[in-house]
C-alpha positions, 0 to 999 in steps of 0.5 A: 203316493197318489200315482203308480207306474206300470210297464207294459209287455212291449215297453210302454210306460204308464203313469196312473194318477188315482185322484182323477183316474187319468194316466200319462203314456210314454213310448219306448223312446220316452216320448209322450203319447197324446190322448187325442189325435189333435195333440192337445192333451197328454192325460188319458182317462182310465176307462170304466167298465161295469158288469151287471148280471149274475152270469159272469164274474171278473178276476179280482186283483187285490193289489190294485183297484184296476186291471191292465188289459191287452190291446191288440189290432185296435181293440182292448181285450176284456176277459170275464168268466161265464159262471154257467160253464166256468169258462174264460171268455172275451169281448172287444172294445174299439180303441185308437190307443197306440199302447199294447196295454191300458189300465181299466177300472172293472166293477161288477154288480148283480143287478141294476138295483145294486148298481144304483145303490153301490156305484156313485153317479160321479163314476160315469161308466164308459161301458156297461156290460149286461147279460140277458136278464137285464130288461129294456127298462133296466137299460133306460134306468142305467142310461138316465142315471149314469149317462153311459157311452155304450151298453154291451150285451154280453150274449154276443159281446155286442148287442146285435141279436139281443137288441133284435129280441128286446126291440131296442132302437137302432140308435142304441145298438152297441155295434159298428157294422163297418168295424164288424165287417172287418173283424173276423172274430166278431163275424165268427160269433155272428155266424155261429149264432145262426149256424151259418158255418159256410161263412165261417169257412169263407173267413179263412179265405177272405181275411189274413187272420192273425194267430191270436185271433185264430186262437179266439175263433178256435175256442168259439168253434170248440165251444159250439162243438161241445154244445152240439154234441150234447144237443140232438137238434144240433148234431147235424152241424157236428161234421162241419164244425169238426172240419172248421176246427181242423182247418183253423188248427191247420191255418194256425200251425202254418202261421206259427210254422209248427212243422211237427203239427203240420206234418202230423195233421197232413199224415193223419188225413186219409181223405183226399177231399180233406186235404184240398182245403189244406192246399188252399191254406198253404197257398194263402199263408205263403202269399202272406209272407213274401220273404225268401226264407218264408217262401222256401219254408212254405214250399216245403209244406206244399211238397209234403202235401203234394206227396200225401195227395199222390200217396192217397190217390195211388194207394201207395205210401210215399217214403 
């Protein structure tokens, strides 16, 4: 059999053909999802992602030679393992696909020489992901041999800062500034690079960040905090990083309507100044959910905060 059918978590049906690595997609009503906006083609190409470098690994699936990756908020979420700290990390690829998941062929080689030896030119990778050991000359070889659509510098999950260091021409940067300016996850990574922590705090006010994106941001912040605790030169950033982790955690608990955690975080706060951001976040999330039931719920949280503030100001515990 030269094809296989996959059902996505949201009920989309994908029929994957191995001969030419294409697939058909059908929505939950059985209607075809076109591969192009003009509605001329039903066959979608299975994207190819090649990792080049020794600092990351990818999960192997020995039952199939492709990965079914999630699509969320217009981005394909690509996981990989950073072998230096043995953590699972992610980068994001823009897509206009309507499904919630997509088949992707993922390959990995240690260096450009192995890539040239082991990956056929006919494979034509859509994305080549490289670590900071790859040189500008290596990039030229990859582009000339494989005609790659995009080179992704994993150091930032896009190539902005690394491109600056390697002096790669602007036209070759794998970065869409318009997209990034509307993506709080990418913006968090940029601001963490320069430790511009005030701008990360501003993201909470400027964006209606989803719960999944908030989880990614919290993981990036925790990673930065872990590094700061082991680096004397970065320890001045620890208080602000802790405040950011706390704020994003509280925001996430509001989105998830986790009343136990909300009450716990409010009750454990003993500094009036630390509660002020919580009030702002409750007001923000309340405005995001205009329904009557949600409004009642977030009003309850506002009252809990108000009581705690009064308790701290008066020094008398409110019961």
